[in-house]
C-alpha positions as CSV (number, residue, x, y, z in Angstrom):
1,X,54.4,-32.3,-70.6
2,X,53.0,-35.3,-68.6
3,X,55.3,-34.4,-65.8
4,X,54.0,-30.7,-65.7
5,X,50.3,-32.0,-66.0
6,X,51.0,-34.4,-63.1
7,X,52.9,-31.6,-61.0
8,X,49.9,-29.2,-61.6
9,X,47.5,-31.9,-60.6
10,X,49.4,-32.4,-57.2
11,X,49.7,-28.8,-56.5
12,X,45.9,-28.3,-56.8
13,X,45.4,-31.2,-54.5
14,X,48.0,-30.0,-52.2
15,X,46.5,-26.4,-52.1
16,X,42.9,-27.8,-51.9
17,X,43.7,-30.1,-49.0
18,X,45.5,-27.2,-47.4
19,X,42.3,-25.2,-47.5
20,X,40.1,-28.1,-46.5
21,X,42.6,-28.5,-43.5
22,X,42.3,-24.9,-42.7
23,X,38.4,-24.9,-43.0
24,X,38.5,-28.2,-40.7
25,X,40.7,-26.4,-38.1
26,X,38.3,-23.2,-38.1
27,X,35.4,-25.5,-37.8
28,X,36.9,-27.5,-34.9
29,X,38.0,-24.1,-33.3
30,X,34.3,-22.6,-33.7
31,X,33.1,-26.0,-32.6
32,X,35.4,-25.8,-29.5
33,X,34.1,-22.5,-28.7
34,X,30.8,-23.6,-29.2
35,X,31.2,-26.4,-26.9
36,X,33.0,-24.5,-24.1
37,X,30.1,-21.8,-24.4
38,X,27.6,-24.6,-24.0
39,X,29.2,-26.1,-20.7
40,X,29.3,-22.4,-19.4
41,X,25.6,-21.8,-20.4
42,X,24.0,-25.3,-19.5
43,X,26.3,-27.3,-17.1
44,X,27.0,-24.4,-14.5
45,X,25.0,-24.5,-11.6
46,X,21.8,-21.9,-11.6
47,X,23.5,-19.8,-8.6
48,X,26.7,-19.3,-10.7
49,X,27.1,-16.3,-13.5
50,X,30.1,-16.5,-15.9
51,X,30.3,-13.7,-18.5
52,X,33.3,-12.5,-20.7
53,X,33.9,-9.8,-23.4
54,X,35.5,-12.3,-26.0
55,X,37.2,-15.7,-26.5
56,X,40.0,-16.4,-28.9
57,X,41.0,-20.1,-29.4
58,X,44.1,-21.0,-31.6
59,X,44.3,-25.0,-32.3
60,X,47.7,-24.7,-33.7
61,X,49.5,-23.7,-30.2
62,X,46.3,-25.0,-28.3
63,X,45.7,-21.8,-26.3
64,X,42.4,-20.1,-25.3
65,X,42.5,-16.4,-24.3
66,X,39.4,-15.1,-22.7
67,X,39.3,-11.4,-21.8
68,X,37.1,-9.1,-19.3
69,X,35.8,-12.1,-17.4
70,X,33.1,-11.5,-14.8
71,X,32.4,-14.3,-12.3
72,X,29.5,-14.2,-9.8
73,X,28.3,-16.8,-7.1
74,X,24.6,-15.8,-6.2
75,X,23.5,-16.9,-2.6
76,X,20.7,-19.4,-2.2
77,X,18.6,-16.5,-0.5
78,X,18.7,-12.6,0.1
79,X,20.6,-13.2,3.4
80,X,23.5,-15.3,2.0
81,X,27.1,-14.3,0.6
82,X,27.4,-13.2,-3.0
83,X,30.8,-13.7,-4.5
84,X,32.2,-11.4,-7.5
85,X,35.3,-12.2,-9.3
86,X,36.7,-9.9,-12.3
87,X,39.8,-10.9,-14.2
88,X,41.2,-8.8,-17.3
89,X,42.4,-12.2,-18.9
90,X,42.2,-15.9,-18.5
91,X,44.9,-17.8,-20.4
92,X,44.5,-21.5,-20.9
93,X,47.2,-23.8,-22.6
94,X,47.0,-27.3,-23.5
95,X,43.1,-28.0,-23.3
96,X,42.3,-31.7,-23.7
97,X,39.4,-31.4,-26.2
98,X,38.8,-35.3,-26.2
99,X,38.2,-35.1,-22.6
100,X,36.0,-32.1,-23.0
101,X,33.9,-33.5,-25.9
102,X,33.7,-37.2,-24.7
103,X,33.7,-36.8,-20.9
104,X,32.9,-33.1,-20.5
105,X,35.8,-33.0,-18.1
106,X,38.3,-29.9,-18.3
107,X,41.7,-30.8,-18.3
108,X,44.3,-28.5,-19.2
109,X,48.3,-28.3,-19.1
110,X,48.2,-24.6,-17.5
111,X,45.4,-21.8,-16.6
112,X,46.6,-18.4,-15.8
113,X,44.4,-15.7,-14.3
114,X,45.5,-12.1,-14.6
115,X,44.5,-9.0,-12.8
116,X,41.8,-10.4,-10.6
117,X,39.5,-8.7,-8.0
118,X,37.4,-10.8,-5.8
119,X,34.7,-9.8,-3.3
120,X,32.5,-11.7,-1.2
121,X,29.5,-9.6,0.2
122,X,27.0,-10.3,2.8
123,X,23.6,-9.6,1.4
124,X,21.8,-9.1,4.9
125,X,24.3,-6.4,5.7
126,X,25.6,-5.3,2.3
127,X,29.1,-5.2,4.0
128,X,32.3,-6.7,2.2
129,X,33.3,-9.7,4.1
130,X,36.3,-10.5,1.9
131,X,38.3,-8.3,-0.6
132,X,41.2,-9.4,-2.8
133,X,42.9,-6.8,-4.9
134,X,45.1,-7.3,-8.2
135,X,45.7,-11.0,-7.9
136,X,47.4,-13.3,-10.4
137,X,47.3,-17.0,-9.9
138,X,48.4,-20.1,-12.1
139,X,47.5,-23.6,-11.8
140,X,49.2,-26.5,-13.7
141,X,47.6,-29.8,-14.7
142,X,44.3,-28.2,-14.0
143,X,41.1,-30.7,-13.9
144,X,37.8,-30.2,-13.1
145,X,34.3,-31.9,-14.0
146,X,30.7,-31.9,-12.5
147,X,31.7,-34.5,-9.7
148,X,35.2,-32.6,-8.8
149,X,33.2,-29.3,-8.5
150,X,31.1,-30.7,-5.7
151,X,34.1,-31.1,-3.5
152,X,35.7,-28.9,-0.8
153,X,38.3,-27.9,-3.5
154,X,36.4,-27.7,-6.7
155,X,39.3,-28.7,-8.9
156,X,42.5,-30.9,-8.9
157,X,46.0,-29.3,-9.8
158,X,49.9,-30.3,-9.4
159,X,51.0,-26.9,-8.8
160,X,49.8,-23.7,-7.9
161,X,51.3,-19.8,-7.8
162,X,49.7,-17.0,-6.5
163,X,50.5,-13.2,-6.1
164,X,48.3,-10.5,-4.8
165,X,48.5,-6.9,-3.8
166,X,46.1,-6.9,-0.5
167,X,43.6,-9.0,1.2
168,X,40.9,-8.0,3.8
169,X,38.8,-10.2,5.4
170,X,36.1,-9.8,8.3
171,X,37.0,-12.4,10.8
172,X,34.2,-11.4,13.3
173,X,31.8,-8.5,13.7
174,X,34.4,-6.7,15.4
175,X,38.0,-7.9,14.1
176,X,39.4,-7.7,10.7
177,X,42.3,-9.2,9.2
178,X,44.5,-7.6,6.6
179,X,47.3,-9.0,4.4
180,X,49.7,-7.1,2.3
181,X,51.7,-8.5,-0.6
182,X,51.0,-12.0,-0.6
183,X,53.1,-14.5,-2.7
184,X,52.9,-18.2,-3.2
185,X,55.5,-20.3,-5.4
186,X,56.7,-23.7,-5.4
187,X,54.9,-24.4,-2.0
188,X,56.4,-21.3,-0.3
189,X,54.4,-18.6,1.1
190,X,55.6,-14.9,1.7
191,X,53.6,-12.0,3.0
192,X,54.2,-8.3,3.8
193,X,52.4,-6.8,6.8
194,X,49.6,-8.7,8.7
195,X,47.2,-7.2,11.0
196,X,44.4,-8.2,13.4
197,X,42.5,-5.3,14.6
198,X,39.2,-4.6,16.6
199,X,37.2,-2.2,14.2
200,X,36.4,0.2,17.0
201,X,38.3,2.0,19.6
202,X,38.2,1.1,23.1
203,X,35.3,3.1,24.2
204,X,33.4,2.3,21.0
205,X,33.7,-1.3,21.8
206,X,32.6,-1.2,25.1
207,X,29.4,0.7,23.9
208,X,28.5,-2.0,21.5
209,X,28.9,-5.1,23.4
210,X,27.0,-6.6,26.2
211,X,29.8,-8.6,27.9
212,X,33.4,-8.6,28.1
213,X,35.5,-8.8,25.0
214,X,39.3,-8.3,24.1
215,X,40.2,-5.2,22.3
216,X,42.8,-6.5,19.7
217,X,45.9,-4.8,18.0
218,X,48.1,-7.4,16.6
219,X,50.8,-6.3,14.0
220,X,53.0,-8.7,12.1
221,X,55.9,-7.2,9.7
222,X,55.9,-10.3,7.7
223,X,55.5,-14.2,7.3
224,X,57.0,-17.2,5.7
225,X,56.1,-20.8,5.1
226,X,57.8,-23.4,3.8
227,X,56.4,-26.5,1.8
228,X,52.6,-25.3,2.4
229,X,50.1,-27.4,0.5
230,X,46.4,-27.6,0.5
231,X,44.5,-31.0,-0.2
232,X,41.4,-32.7,0.9
233,X,41.3,-35.5,3.4
234,X,38.0,-37.3,4.4
235,X,36.2,-34.3,2.6
236,X,37.7,-31.6,5.1
237,X,40.3,-29.0,3.7
238,X,43.8,-30.1,4.8
239,X,46.5,-27.7,5.4
240,X,50.1,-29.0,5.9
241,X,53.5,-27.0,6.1
242,X,56.8,-27.8,7.0
243,X,57.3,-24.3,8.8
244,X,55.3,-21.3,9.5
245,X,57.0,-18.2,10.5
246,X,55.8,-14.9,11.9
247,X,58.4,-12.0,12.3
248,X,58.1,-8.8,14.5
249,X,54.6,-9.6,15.8
250,X,53.4,-7.1,18.4
251,X,50.1,-7.4,20.4
252,X,48.1,-5.2,22.5
253,X,45.0,-6.6,24.3
254,X,42.6,-4.3,26.5
255,X,39.6,-5.7,28.3
256,X,37.0,-3.7,30.0
257,X,36.2,-5.8,33.1
258,X,33.5,-3.2,34.1
259,X,31.3,-5.3,31.7
260,X,29.7,-8.4,32.6
261,X,31.8,-11.6,32.2
262,X,31.3,-13.8,29.1
263,X,30.3,-17.0,31.1
264,X,30.1,-19.5,27.8
265,X,32.4,-22.4,28.3
266,X,36.0,-21.9,26.9
267,X,37.9,-24.6,25.2
268,X,41.6,-25.6,26.1
269,X,43.8,-25.4,23.0
270,X,43.8,-29.3,22.5
271,X,40.1,-29.2,22.1
272,X,40.2,-25.9,19.9
273,X,42.3,-27.8,17.6
274,X,40.3,-31.0,17.5
275,X,37.2,-29.0,16.8
276,X,38.7,-27.2,13.7
277,X,36.6,-27.6,10.5
278,X,39.8,-28.1,8.7
279,X,42.9,-30.8,9.1
280,X,46.1,-29.1,10.2
281,X,49.6,-30.3,10.2
282,X,52.4,-27.5,10.7
283,X,55.7,-29.2,12.0
284,X,57.2,-25.9,13.3
285,X,55.4,-22.6,14.0
286,X,57.8,-19.7,14.9
287,X,56.8,-16.4,16.4
288,X,58.9,-13.4,17.6
289,X,58.4,-9.8,18.3
290,X,59.0,-6.7,20.7
291,X,56.0,-6.3,23.2
292,X,52.9,-8.2,24.3
293,X,50.7,-5.8,26.7
294,X,47.6,-6.8,28.6
295,X,45.5,-4.0,30.2
296,X,42.5,-4.8,32.5
297,X,40.0,-1.7,33.3
298,X,38.9,-3.0,36.4
299,X,37.1,0.2,37.9
300,X,35.7,3.4,36.0
301,X,37.8,5.4,38.7
302,X,41.0,3.8,38.1
303,X,43.4,4.2,35.2
304,X,44.3,0.6,34.3
305,X,48.0,-0.4,34.1
306,X,49.4,-2.8,31.3
307,X,51.3,-5.8,32.2
308,X,54.0,-5.9,29.5
309,X,56.2,-8.9,28.1
310,X,59.3,-7.8,26.0
311,X,61.3,-9.3,23.5
312,X,59.4,-12.5,23.2
313,X,59.6,-15.4,21.1
314,X,57.6,-18.8,20.7
315,X,58.1,-21.8,19.3
316,X,55.2,-24.6,18.6
317,X,56.2,-28.0,17.4
318,X,53.6,-30.4,15.7
319,X,50.7,-27.9,15.7
320,X,48.4,-30.8,14.7
321,X,44.8,-32.3,14.8
322,X,45.8,-35.2,12.4
323,X,48.5,-37.2,14.3
324,X,48.8,-38.9,17.7
325,X,51.8,-37.0,18.8
326,X,52.1,-34.3,21.4
327,X,52.3,-30.7,20.6
328,X,55.2,-28.7,22.1
329,X,54.9,-25.1,23.2
330,X,57.9,-23.0,24.2
331,X,57.7,-19.1,25.1
332,X,60.3,-16.9,26.5
333,X,60.2,-13.3,27.1
334,X,61.5,-10.4,29.5
335,X,58.7,-9.7,32.0
336,X,57.9,-6.0,32.9
337,X,61.4,-5.0,34.4
338,X,63.6,-7.2,32.3
339,X,62.8,-10.3,34.5
340,X,63.5,-13.8,32.3
341,X,60.3,-15.5,32.2
342,X,59.7,-19.2,30.3
343,X,56.8,-21.1,29.7
344,X,56.6,-24.6,28.3
345,X,53.6,-26.7,28.0
346,X,52.3,-29.6,26.0
347,X,49.1,-31.5,25.3
348,X,47.8,-34.2,22.8
349,X,45.1,-33.1,20.4
350,X,43.6,-36.7,20.4
351,X,43.3,-36.8,24.2
352,X,39.6,-36.3,25.1
353,X,40.4,-35.4,28.6
354,X,42.4,-32.4,27.2
355,X,45.4,-33.5,29.7
356,X,48.4,-31.1,29.5
357,X,51.7,-30.5,31.6
358,X,53.2,-27.0,31.8
359,X,56.2,-25.4,33.7
360,X,56.9,-21.8,34.5
361,X,60.2,-20.2,35.4
362,X,60.7,-16.5,36.4
363,X,63.8,-14.9,37.7
364,X,65.1,-11.8,39.2
365,X,61.6,-10.4,39.4
366,X,61.5,-7.1,41.5
367,X,57.7,-7.1,42.8
368,X,57.6,-3.5,43.2
369,X,57.7,-3.3,39.5
370,X,54.5,-5.0,38.9
371,X,52.8,-2.9,41.7
372,X,50.9,-0.7,39.2
373,X,49.3,-3.8,38.0
374,X,48.6,-5.4,41.3
375,X,47.0,-2.2,42.7
376,X,44.6,-1.6,39.8
377,X,43.6,-5.3,39.3
378,X,44.3,-7.0,42.7
379,X,43.8,-4.2,45.3
380,X,47.5,-5.3,46.6
381,X,51.0,-3.6,47.0
382,X,53.8,-5.8,47.4
383,X,57.6,-5.5,48.1
384,X,60.6,-7.7,47.9
385,X,62.5,-9.8,44.9
386,X,61.6,-12.9,43.5
387,X,65.0,-14.4,42.5
388,X,63.7,-17.8,41.3
389,X,60.4,-19.1,40.9
390,X,59.8,-22.7,39.3
391,X,56.3,-24.0,38.8
392,X,55.3,-27.4,37.3
393,X,51.9,-28.4,36.8
394,X,49.9,-31.2,35.2
395,X,45.9,-31.3,34.7
396,X,43.2,-31.7,32.3
397,X,39.9,-29.7,31.5
398,X,38.6,-29.8,35.0
399,X,41.6,-30.0,37.5
400,X,45.1,-29.6,37.8
401,X,48.0,-30.2,40.5
402,X,51.7,-29.4,40.9
403,X,54.5,-27.8,42.8
404,X,56.1,-24.7,43.1
405,X,59.7,-23.7,44.4
406,X,60.9,-20.3,45.1
407,X,63.9,-18.4,46.2
408,X,63.0,-14.9,47.3
409,X,63.7,-12.2,50.1
410,X,62.0,-9.2,52.0
411,X,58.6,-10.1,50.7
412,X,55.6,-8.3,52.2
413,X,52.5,-6.9,51.1
414,X,49.7,-4.4,51.9
415,X,46.1,-4.7,51.1
416,X,44.6,-1.6,49.7
417,X,41.0,-0.1,50.0
418,X,38.5,-0.2,47.3
419,X,39.6,3.1,45.9
420,X,43.4,2.0,46.0
421,X,44.6,5.3,47.6
422,X,44.7,3.9,51.5
423,X,46.1,0.8,53.0
424,X,43.9,-1.5,55.4
425,X,46.5,-1.7,58.1
426,X,44.8,-4.3,60.3
427,X,44.1,-6.7,57.6
428,X,47.3,-6.2,56.1
429,X,49.2,-6.7,59.7
430,X,47.3,-9.9,60.1
431,X,48.1,-11.2,56.7
432,X,51.6,-10.6,57.0
433,X,52.0,-12.6,60.3
434,X,51.2,-15.8,58.3
435,X,53.4,-14.7,55.6
436,X,57.1,-15.8,55.2
437,X,59.6,-13.0,53.9
438,X,61.7,-15.5,52.3
439,X,64.1,-16.2,55.6
440,X,62.9,-19.6,56.5
441,X,64.1,-22.0,53.8
442,X,66.2,-25.1,53.1
443,X,69.6,-25.6,52.8
444,X,69.7,-24.0,49.3
445,X,67.7,-21.0,50.0
446,X,64.3,-22.6,48.6
447,X,60.9,-22.7,49.8
448,X,58.1,-25.2,48.4
449,X,54.5,-25.1,47.9
450,X,51.7,-27.7,46.6
451,X,49.2,-26.7,43.8
452,X,45.7,-27.8,43.7
453,X,43.4,-26.2,41.6
454,X,39.8,-26.5,39.9
455,X,39.2,-24.9,36.4
456,X,36.8,-22.2,35.9
457,X,35.7,-23.5,32.6
458,X,34.5,-19.9,31.6
459,X,38.2,-18.6,31.5
460,X,41.0,-19.3,29.2
461,X,44.0,-21.4,29.5
462,X,46.1,-18.6,30.5
463,X,43.7,-17.8,33.5
464,X,43.9,-21.7,34.4
465,X,47.8,-21.0,34.3
466,X,47.4,-17.9,36.7
467,X,45.1,-19.8,39.1
468,X,47.8,-22.6,39.5
469,X,50.4,-19.7,39.8
470,X,48.3,-17.9,42.5
471,X,47.7,-21.0,44.5
472,X,51.4,-22.1,44.2
473,X,52.4,-18.7,45.6
474,X,49.9,-18.7,48.6
475,X,51.0,-22.1,49.7
476,X,54.7,-21.2,49.3
477,X,54.6,-18.1,51.3
478,X,52.1,-19.1,53.8
479,X,52.8,-22.9,54.3
480,X,55.7,-24.7,56.1
481,X,57.9,-24.1,53.0
482,X,58.8,-27.8,53.0
483,X,59.2,-30.0,50.0
484,X,56.5,-32.7,49.3
485,X,57.8,-36.0,49.9
């Protein structure tokens, strides 16, 4: 009898304790929801709005599910950028309640966000600057607080995963970037098609600008990045990758030269990297493609002819503005009529004089093949074959010097009149008197020329290379052809 009473007392105690424990857990859950709500309503900056349909918290498995989330970042004024984020669900696992209660710091084992759409709108123009569709992302060992939220990356994490269907971003008022099917997992990035395009056709662009600007059509089939990480270095966003590869990249550039020149100072690549607002370290960048074409419209009356590079590839080692090592670039292609061309150059981002070294090799170039481009752009028609051309040059942002070595034959040219329909015979005859056709060479069949060029700072690096090439050609075909001692 006594045992029965004893067991009944213990059973009532256990049942009572269980219900008390359940009430305590329920109270703790309600308090945790209240605490999270209060942090959202009281601790978020005034320009941030966060709303959701429901929040479910389970202390037994330590999970939180938030449904139909709407997140908005309002600009400081009506002319700023407004960000809107919508997600069907946010799943949080392993929330540290002690840190949330005592330190008001959010620490979770894993946070997953589903079916996310993101838009950044320019309120001045009411246009969408950035649009991300149907994204899923996941962060492990997530941590944020009031202090961390003020940093460039407003949270810390140990590992991230991301998938999205599409991304569209307005690079400028004239160019737009589109990326299809992007995924990031285990520090490896993959994308589908990438494009950078001018928003208007060629004639529309010319009507909208008051000085020359490239009309761009860049298409990339896909890309892969290995060991890609994001971090913060000295309050700047830092991007690092072991390798970045862009496959089947094809580029068309068109420039209307009937418009006024853009005369602002152009930076060389070393200065561009040095002045980036982010820190960058890509060990190897690889690109390949079918065609690069560049077209210049010089006169309204003349149909422009593109200059074409086929089956091209490029490798850039140490693309960096962090370390003190040189950046090395190697490009190869078939130039117009299948003439192999190779460009090598290097520079050091840390060098404030923007010093560089470059070399160009061209073989078996039939000059007649580039006559359509020469006629429309240089008012010249030429004949002959450049069997071998070697250029080496070194310089900085002010001037450069170098040497050229050529083996060529039967070279002659004609200077055309302004409408490109006739030949200036007298000027052509006089010019050819001072031009060697390739017959006066050294024992190995080469002629030599010197290069001394002052840079036009309103032009690009490739214009700088062209000035060096043009000076070398002039001195090789019109000089004594002897090698500098």
